[in-house]
N, C-alpha and C positions, 0 to 999 in steps of 0.2 A: 705609510703601512708599517707596523709593529709586528714582529715576529719574534716571540720568544723560544727559549730553548725546546719548551713542551709542544711548540706546534712547527718545529723545525724537522719536518718529515720529507725525505728525499723523493718520494714518488707523489707528494701532494703538488697539484698542478694550480698556479695561481695566474689568473688572468689579468692582463693590463689592456684597458681600453684606451684608445686614444684617437682624438681630432684634430687633424693637420690646420684646419680653417679654410682649406682651399682644397681643390683636387689636383694632385701634381699633374704637371705638364708632361707627357710622353717623351721621351727624347732630352728634356731640359732638365728635369728635378728627377733627384733620385732620394728615396726613403730610406733611412736608416734607424735601428734600433742599438741601445747601447745600454751597460749598468756602468754608471759613473759614481765616483766617489763624492761629487759637489756638482751643484747646478751650473757654476763656470765652466767645467769641463764639457758640456754638454753644448755649449753654445761656441767652442773653440773654431775661428774663422782663421784662415782656411786649416784646412786638414782634420785628422781624426781626433777625437778627444787623447789627451795624453793617458800614458799608463798610470794606474792598474787599468784602466777602463776596458771593457772587453765588449766586441760585438755579438750581437746575437742575430737569430736568422731572420732574413730580410723580409720586412712586412710588404702587403701589397705595394707595387708601385702605381696603381692607377687609382685608388680609392683615398676619399679624404678621411675617411675612418676606418677603425680596424681593432682587432685583438691580438696580442702577443700571448700565447701560452708559454709559461716558465714552469720549471721545477725547482725545488731548492736543493740544488746541485754546483758543484763546481761547474764552471764553463757557461752556467745559465745565468742563475740568481745569485750565487757564491761565487767570491772571487778566490783565486788558489790561495793555498798555504801560504804561501810567501806574505801576502797581503792580510788574509784572515785567517789564521792560524787555528787548525781543526774544526773549521767550518762549522756545522752543527752543533759539534761537541766543544766549541770554543770555551773557555773558561775563563777569558781576561775580560771581557766585556759585559757590562753590569747595565741594569736600567739607567742608574746615574750617568753613565758613560758609553751609551750604547754604539757599536759598530753600525755606520750609516752609510748606505748607498742608495742610489736613485735611479730610477727607470728613465730613460732618455730617449724622445723620438725626434729626428731631426730630418728636416727636408732641405735637401742642398741643391741650389739652382746653378747651373752651370754658368761659369764665368763669360760675359759680354766682352767681345774684343781683347781679350788677353788679361783681362782684370780677374780679382781674385771671385770666387764662386761665393754665394749668397748662403748664409744658414739660416735658418727659420728653426727654433728648438722649443721643447717644452719638457719640463721636469715633473 
């Protein structure tokens, strides 16, 4: 998705639809939503995606598909000033070199017999 300065309106709602491919198993799987800088950060195993990734409101823990509604605000779809200076008013990113971030949904399955959890992710 590309959002130019003219469309960067803080009250605008953008919906992200996802499909995990399977129904999460209650008590085993945890569904997470994140904004990340690159697709590799989404599939970090084990642990959460590295900074400056930011967690979003937790989607349904029992549904294979869902929608996460986000606004163009810091803490939702925009990173803080330290990562993306000025937010919608940023003057350093251009079409030739845009600021990129990705919507990430992860299904983290609990570890079996003390091993690492399994992470299945989509960006």
